[in-house]
C-alpha positions as CSV (number, residue, x, y, z in Angstrom):
1,M,0.0,0.0,0.0
2,A,1.1,3.6,-0.6
3,K,-0.3,7.1,-0.6
4,L,-1.2,7.5,-4.3
5,T,-0.2,10.9,-5.7
6,K,0.4,12.0,-9.3
7,T,4.1,12.3,-8.7
8,Y,4.3,8.9,-7.1
9,I,2.3,7.3,-9.9
10,D,4.4,8.9,-12.6
11,N,7.6,7.5,-11.0
12,I,6.4,3.9,-10.6
13,Q,8.5,1.6,-12.6
14,P,6.6,-1.2,-14.4
15,P,7.5,-4.9,-13.8
16,E,9.2,-6.8,-16.5
17,T,6.4,-9.3,-16.6
18,G,3.0,-9.7,-15.1
19,Q,1.4,-6.9,-13.1
20,K,1.9,-5.0,-9.9
21,L,-1.1,-4.0,-7.7
22,I,-0.7,-0.9,-5.5
23,Y,-3.6,0.0,-3.2
24,D,-4.1,3.5,-1.7
25,D,-3.6,3.8,2.0
26,E,-6.2,6.6,2.2
27,M,-9.2,5.0,0.4
28,K,-9.7,1.4,1.1
29,G,-10.3,-0.6,-2.1
30,F,-8.9,2.1,-4.5
31,G,-5.7,1.3,-6.3
32,L,-3.5,1.1,-9.4
33,R,-2.6,-1.8,-11.6
34,V,0.8,-1.5,-13.2
35,T,1.9,-3.5,-16.2
36,K,4.7,-3.0,-18.7
37,G,2.4,-1.1,-21.0
38,A,-0.1,0.7,-18.8
39,K,-1.0,2.2,-15.4
40,T,-4.7,1.7,-14.7
41,Y,-6.9,2.9,-11.9
42,I,-9.0,0.1,-10.2
43,C,-11.2,-0.5,-7.2
44,Q,-11.9,-3.7,-5.4
45,A,-14.4,-5.0,-2.9
46,R,-16.6,-7.9,-2.0
47,V,-20.1,-8.2,-3.6
48,N,-22.3,-10.7,-2.0
49,G,-19.2,-12.4,-0.5
50,K,-17.2,-12.5,-3.7
51,V,-14.2,-10.3,-4.5
52,K,-14.9,-8.1,-7.6
53,R,-12.3,-5.8,-9.2
54,V,-13.5,-3.0,-11.4
55,K,-11.4,-1.1,-14.0
56,I,-11.8,2.6,-13.9
57,G,-9.5,3.9,-16.5
58,S,-5.9,4.7,-17.6
59,H,-3.7,7.1,-15.7
60,G,-3.4,10.1,-17.9
61,A,-6.8,9.7,-19.5
62,W,-8.1,9.9,-15.9
63,T,-6.8,12.3,-13.3
64,L,-6.2,10.9,-9.8
65,D,-9.0,13.0,-8.3
66,N,-11.6,11.9,-11.0
67,A,-10.5,8.3,-10.5
68,R,-11.0,8.5,-6.7
69,K,-14.4,10.0,-7.2
70,K,-15.4,7.2,-9.6
71,A,-14.0,4.6,-7.3
72,R,-16.0,6.0,-4.4
73,E,-19.2,5.6,-6.5
74,H,-18.3,2.0,-7.4
75,L,-17.5,1.1,-3.9
76,V,-20.8,2.4,-2.6
77,D,-22.6,0.3,-5.3
78,M,-20.6,-2.8,-4.4
79,A,-21.4,-2.3,-0.7
80,N,-25.0,-2.3,-1.7
81,G,-24.6,-5.6,-3.6
82,K,-24.2,-4.3,-7.1
83,D,-21.5,-5.5,-9.4
84,P,-20.3,-2.6,-11.7
85,N,-18.8,-5.0,-14.2
86,M,-22.1,-6.8,-14.6
87,E,-23.9,-3.5,-14.8
88,K,-21.6,-2.4,-17.6
89,K,-22.1,-5.7,-19.5
90,A,-25.9,-5.3,-19.0
91,N,-25.8,-1.7,-20.3
92,E,-23.7,-2.8,-23.3
93,A,-26.1,-5.7,-24.1
94,K,-29.2,-3.4,-23.8
95,A,-27.6,-1.0,-26.3
96,I,-27.2,-3.8,-29.0
97,T,-29.1,-2.6,-32.1
98,L,-31.5,-4.6,-34.3
99,D,-28.9,-4.4,-37.1
100,E,-26.3,-6.0,-34.8
101,V,-28.6,-8.7,-33.7
102,V,-29.5,-9.6,-37.3
103,K,-25.9,-9.8,-38.3
104,A,-25.1,-12.1,-35.3
105,Y,-28.2,-14.2,-36.1
106,I,-27.1,-14.7,-39.7
107,K,-23.5,-15.5,-38.6
108,D,-24.7,-18.2,-36.2
109,R,-26.7,-20.0,-38.8
110,S,-26.2,-21.8,-42.1
111,L,-28.6,-19.9,-44.2
112,K,-29.3,-19.8,-48.0
113,S,-28.3,-16.6,-49.8
114,S,-32.0,-16.1,-50.6
115,S,-32.9,-16.2,-46.9
116,I,-30.2,-13.7,-46.1
117,S,-31.4,-11.5,-48.9
118,D,-35.0,-11.6,-47.6
119,M,-33.8,-10.6,-44.1
120,N,-31.7,-7.7,-45.4
121,K,-34.6,-6.6,-47.6
122,H,-37.0,-6.4,-44.6
123,L,-34.3,-4.9,-42.4
124,D,-33.7,-2.1,-44.8
125,G,-37.4,-1.8,-45.7
126,I,-40.1,-2.3,-43.2
127,F,-37.7,-2.3,-40.2
128,K,-35.6,0.7,-41.3
129,P,-37.0,2.9,-38.5
130,L,-35.9,0.2,-36.0
131,K,-32.6,-0.9,-37.6
132,D,-30.2,1.4,-35.6
133,Q,-32.3,1.4,-32.4
134,P,-31.4,-0.8,-29.4
135,I,-33.4,-4.0,-29.7
136,T,-34.6,-3.4,-26.1
137,A,-36.3,-0.2,-27.5
138,I,-38.7,-2.3,-29.7
139,T,-42.0,-2.1,-27.9
140,R,-45.4,-3.7,-28.5
141,D,-46.7,-0.3,-29.7
142,K,-43.9,0.0,-32.3
143,V,-44.6,-3.5,-33.5
144,L,-48.3,-2.7,-33.9
145,K,-47.7,0.6,-35.7
146,L,-45.2,-0.9,-38.2
147,F,-47.3,-4.1,-38.8
148,R,-50.3,-2.0,-39.7
149,K,-48.3,0.1,-42.0
150,A,-46.7,-2.9,-43.7
151,S,-50.0,-4.7,-44.0
152,G,-51.3,-1.8,-46.1
153,S,-48.7,-2.7,-48.8
154,S,-48.7,-6.5,-48.6
155,K,-50.3,-8.7,-46.0
156,A,-48.1,-11.7,-47.0
157,Q,-44.9,-9.6,-46.8
158,A,-46.0,-8.2,-43.4
159,N,-46.5,-11.7,-42.0
160,Q,-43.1,-12.8,-43.4
161,A,-41.3,-9.7,-42.0
162,F,-42.7,-9.9,-38.5
163,R,-42.1,-13.6,-38.2
164,L,-38.5,-12.8,-38.9
165,L,-38.5,-10.0,-36.3
166,R,-40.0,-12.5,-33.8
167,A,-37.2,-14.9,-34.5
168,W,-34.5,-12.2,-34.2
169,I,-35.8,-11.1,-30.8
170,N,-36.1,-14.7,-29.6
171,Y,-32.5,-15.1,-30.6
172,A,-31.5,-11.9,-28.7
173,M,-33.4,-13.1,-25.6
174,A,-31.5,-16.4,-25.7
175,T,-28.0,-15.1,-26.4
176,Y,-27.7,-11.7,-24.7
177,R,-27.9,-12.6,-21.0
178,P,-25.4,-10.7,-18.9
179,G,-25.3,-12.4,-15.5
180,D,-27.6,-15.0,-17.0
181,K,-30.5,-12.5,-17.0
182,P,-32.3,-11.8,-20.3
183,I,-32.2,-8.2,-21.6
184,I,-35.7,-8.7,-22.9
185,I,-38.4,-10.3,-20.8
186,E,-41.2,-10.6,-23.4
187,N,-41.0,-10.7,-27.2
188,P,-43.0,-7.6,-28.3
189,V,-44.1,-9.4,-31.5
190,Q,-46.3,-11.6,-29.4
191,V,-48.8,-8.8,-29.4
192,L,-49.7,-9.9,-32.9
193,S,-50.7,-13.4,-31.7
194,G,-52.4,-12.0,-28.6
195,A,-54.5,-9.6,-30.7
196,K,-55.0,-12.3,-33.4
197,M,-53.6,-9.9,-36.0
198,W,-51.7,-12.3,-38.2
199,H,-53.1,-12.3,-41.7
200,D,-54.7,-15.5,-43.0
201,I,-53.0,-15.9,-46.3
202,K,-54.4,-18.4,-48.7
203,P,-51.8,-20.5,-50.4
204,K,-51.1,-19.6,-54.0
205,S,-52.6,-21.9,-56.6
206,G,-51.5,-20.3,-59.9
207,K,-50.4,-22.6,-62.7
208,I,-50.7,-23.1,-66.4
209,P,-54.0,-24.7,-67.2
210,T,-53.3,-28.3,-68.4
211,E,-55.2,-27.6,-71.6
212,K,-52.7,-24.8,-72.4
213,V,-49.5,-26.6,-71.4
214,G,-48.9,-27.4,-75.1
215,I,-49.3,-23.7,-76.0
216,A,-46.8,-22.8,-73.3
217,W,-44.3,-25.4,-74.4
218,N,-44.6,-24.3,-78.0
219,A,-44.1,-20.7,-77.0
220,I,-40.8,-21.7,-75.3
221,Q,-39.8,-23.8,-78.4
222,K,-40.6,-20.9,-80.7
223,M,-38.1,-18.8,-78.8
224,R,-35.6,-21.6,-79.1
225,S,-35.8,-21.4,-82.9
226,E,-36.0,-17.6,-83.2
227,M,-32.6,-16.4,-84.6
228,A,-33.5,-12.8,-83.5
229,Y,-33.0,-13.7,-79.9
230,N,-29.6,-13.2,-78.2
231,K,-27.6,-15.5,-76.0
232,I,-29.1,-14.3,-72.7
233,T,-32.6,-14.8,-74.1
234,E,-31.6,-18.3,-75.0
235,T,-30.5,-18.9,-71.4
236,L,-33.8,-17.5,-70.0
237,R,-35.8,-19.7,-72.5
238,D,-33.8,-22.8,-71.6
239,A,-34.3,-22.1,-67.9
240,A,-38.1,-21.8,-68.4
241,G,-38.2,-25.1,-70.2
242,F,-36.1,-26.8,-67.5
243,L,-38.5,-25.6,-64.8
244,L,-41.5,-27.0,-66.7
245,L,-39.8,-30.3,-67.3
246,T,-38.4,-30.8,-63.8
247,G,-40.8,-29.0,-61.4
248,C,-37.8,-27.6,-59.5
249,R,-37.7,-24.3,-57.7
250,F,-36.3,-21.4,-59.7
251,G,-33.5,-20.9,-57.1
252,E,-32.5,-24.6,-57.7
253,A,-32.3,-24.1,-61.4
254,K,-30.5,-20.8,-61.5
255,E,-27.9,-22.0,-59.0
256,L,-27.3,-25.4,-60.8
257,K,-23.6,-25.9,-61.7
258,W,-22.3,-28.1,-64.5
259,E,-20.4,-30.2,-61.9
260,N,-23.8,-31.3,-60.6
261,V,-25.1,-32.5,-63.9
262,N,-24.4,-36.0,-65.2
263,L,-25.3,-36.3,-68.8
264,E,-24.2,-39.9,-69.1
265,E,-26.5,-41.0,-66.3
266,M,-29.2,-38.5,-67.2
267,T,-29.3,-37.0,-63.7
268,W,-28.7,-33.8,-61.9
269,H,-28.0,-33.1,-58.2
270,I,-29.2,-30.5,-55.8
271,T,-26.6,-30.0,-53.1
272,D,-28.6,-27.7,-50.7
273,P,-32.4,-27.8,-51.4
274,K,-35.0,-26.0,-49.4
275,N,-35.5,-29.0,-47.1
276,H,-31.7,-29.4,-46.7
277,N,-31.8,-32.9,-48.0
278,P,-29.3,-33.2,-50.9
279,I,-30.9,-35.2,-53.8
280,T,-30.1,-36.7,-57.2
281,L,-32.9,-36.4,-59.7
282,P,-33.5,-38.1,-63.1
283,L,-33.8,-36.1,-66.3
284,S,-36.2,-36.7,-69.3
285,S,-34.8,-36.8,-72.8
286,Q,-36.4,-33.4,-73.4
287,A,-34.5,-31.9,-70.4
288,M,-31.4,-33.6,-71.7
289,E,-31.7,-31.9,-75.1
290,I,-31.8,-28.5,-73.3
291,L,-28.7,-29.3,-71.3
292,K,-26.7,-30.8,-74.1
293,N,-27.3,-27.7,-76.3
294,R,-26.4,-25.3,-73.5
295,P,-23.1,-23.3,-74.1
296,R,-20.7,-23.5,-71.1
297,I,-20.5,-19.8,-70.3
298,N,-19.1,-20.4,-66.8
299,E,-19.6,-22.8,-63.9
300,Y,-23.4,-22.4,-64.0
301,V,-25.7,-24.1,-66.4
302,F,-27.8,-21.0,-66.7
303,G,-24.9,-18.5,-66.5
304,R,-24.8,-14.8,-67.3
305,K,-23.9,-13.6,-70.7
306,K,-20.7,-12.1,-69.5
307,G,-18.5,-12.7,-66.5
308,K,-19.3,-14.8,-63.5
309,G,-22.6,-15.7,-61.9
310,H,-26.0,-17.0,-62.9
311,I,-29.2,-15.5,-64.2
312,T,-31.4,-13.8,-61.6
313,D,-34.9,-14.0,-63.2
314,I,-36.7,-15.3,-66.2
315,R,-39.2,-12.5,-66.4
316,F,-38.8,-11.9,-70.2
317,T,-39.5,-15.5,-71.1
318,L,-42.5,-15.9,-68.7
319,E,-44.0,-12.7,-70.1
320,K,-43.9,-14.2,-73.6
321,V,-45.4,-17.5,-72.3
322,S,-48.1,-15.5,-70.3
323,E,-49.1,-13.7,-73.5
324,A,-49.4,-16.9,-75.4
325,I,-51.7,-18.6,-72.8
326,E,-53.4,-15.4,-71.9
327,K,-52.7,-15.9,-68.2
328,R,-49.9,-14.4,-66.0
329,I,-47.5,-17.0,-64.6
330,T,-44.6,-16.9,-62.2
331,P,-41.6,-19.2,-61.8
332,H,-43.3,-21.0,-59.0
333,D,-46.4,-21.5,-61.1
334,M,-44.2,-23.7,-63.3
335,R,-43.6,-25.9,-60.3
336,R,-47.3,-26.2,-59.6
337,T,-47.9,-26.9,-63.3
338,F,-45.4,-29.8,-63.1
339,R,-47.5,-31.4,-60.4
340,A,-50.7,-31.1,-62.4
341,I,-48.9,-32.5,-65.5
342,G,-47.6,-35.5,-63.5
343,E,-51.2,-36.4,-62.6
344,Q,-52.3,-36.0,-66.2
345,A,-49.4,-38.2,-67.3
346,G,-50.4,-41.0,-65.0
347,V,-47.5,-40.7,-62.5
348,E,-48.4,-41.7,-59.0
349,F,-48.8,-38.8,-56.6
350,Y,-46.1,-39.9,-54.2
351,K,-43.7,-40.2,-57.0
352,I,-44.5,-36.7,-58.2
353,K,-43.8,-35.5,-54.6
354,L,-40.5,-37.3,-54.7
355,L,-39.5,-35.8,-58.1
356,M,-40.4,-32.3,-56.7
357,N,-38.3,-33.1,-53.6
358,H,-41.2,-32.5,-51.2
359,K,-40.5,-33.4,-47.6
360,M,-42.2,-36.8,-47.2
361,N,-42.2,-37.1,-43.4
362,Q,-43.8,-40.4,-42.5
363,D,-45.7,-40.9,-45.7
364,V,-46.6,-44.6,-45.6
365,T,-47.0,-44.8,-49.4
366,I,-43.2,-44.8,-49.9
367,S,-42.5,-47.4,-47.2
368,A,-41.3,-49.8,-50.0
369,Y,-39.0,-47.1,-51.4
370,T,-36.3,-46.5,-48.8
371,E,-34.1,-44.5,-51.2
372,T,-35.2,-40.9,-51.2
373,S,-31.9,-39.2,-51.9
374,D,-31.0,-40.9,-55.3
375,L,-34.1,-41.0,-57.5
376,K,-32.5,-42.4,-60.7
377,Y,-35.1,-45.2,-60.4
378,L,-37.8,-42.7,-61.2
379,Q,-36.4,-41.9,-64.7
380,P,-39.3,-43.7,-66.4
381,D,-41.7,-41.4,-64.5
382,I,-40.0,-38.2,-65.4
383,Q,-39.9,-39.4,-69.0
384,K,-43.7,-39.8,-68.9
385,I,-44.0,-36.2,-67.9
386,G,-41.6,-35.0,-70.6
387,D,-43.4,-37.0,-73.3
388,W,-46.8,-35.7,-72.1
389,I,-45.6,-32.1,-72.4
390,E,-44.1,-32.7,-75.8
391,R,-47.3,-34.5,-77.0
392,Q,-49.4,-31.5,-75.9
393,G,-47.1,-29.3,-77.8
394,F,-47.7,-31.4,-80.9
395,L,-51.4,-31.2,-80.5
396,A,-51.3,-27.5,-80.0
397,K,-48.9,-26.9,-82.8
398,N,-51.4,-25.3,-85.1
399,K,-52.8,-23.0,-82.4
400,V,-49.8,-20.9,-81.4
401,V,-48.8,-18.7,-84.3
402,D,-47.5,-15.4,-82.9
403,I,-46.3,-15.3,-79.3
404,G,-45.2,-11.7,-79.8
405,T,-48.7,-10.5,-80.4
406,A,-50.3,-13.0,-78.0
407,K,-52.9,-14.0,-80.6
408,T,-54.2,-17.6,-80.8
409,M,-55.1,-18.7,-84.2
410,I,-56.5,-21.9,-85.7
411,V,-55.0,-22.8,-89.0
């Protein structure tokens, strides 16, 4: 112990290794920690029977008088059972922003790029007013206000966004626990459940009418033979045909790499599908024709015209097909169409589900088929679907004359 003065502290020689603790003989519990690189004011006392040491600040940045004053405040708190270190951690945790929580949430999980994109879209959109606020400042009233505003634009998007917010706050409640005490007691998004405000969204059912599948197929084929179309149009056209013939999700098609295509075995492989179960799927001869004629622009089957990467949408092609069948369709409508085609082609429903890589759970109808990750054995079934589509195109051949003007003519 020593009487701590500025002169005394300035003249203290640091140890070669480790640290030296010097306590003030005037204020019990106040002292200085000296290392080779720093001199730091500290205070120490028991809190609920346990010794706690608190860092105040560096000598120089803090004057001796200010350090004594701060030490006195800490020592009073510690005498009253408060741990200043834990209080500091709690305050830091309570200051964590929604943006920081989302970044940590993403880092702690293996998420698809599309999922991360959705999160960032909502963070920078609906939740922009909350993005840089402490997550502890998100109240039930703020949730209600933003949910009502978001619902005015899109009820489905509002549901999606606030389910994400609920997950982010649950994550914060579980992971930010200074002193094993949660910084948030109740998830404010629960107000939407309590008030029964979640929107009842009917599942989408859009698809190409089966009687117009041939028209749609011919529209795609016409684009394949049009010399006026450029390379990127050819890629979009091929991607649309691949969707119709396989029933896959657009994300699975656009991210397909050549290394996951086996032309000899007539299969393709999805490494990370939506249900997280990697799967090998068979290809019909019609899909094989598309793949065999695809130029190898880069590592992706449906690669960009220039540089790296893959296509991001097939809007142009689907607009042309929509004009031909006089009904607006989306990429996911092609997937629903595939299911309807499978039924028309006489493929058993459980096989269609397998080919679409639906999660089967405990479906008893496939109890005899234990292999659900390598579906080469379903090649005859995927061929039935490809043949049915091609046959419909043949039957409709004299009906589609001009997809550019969206006119249907009988010749």
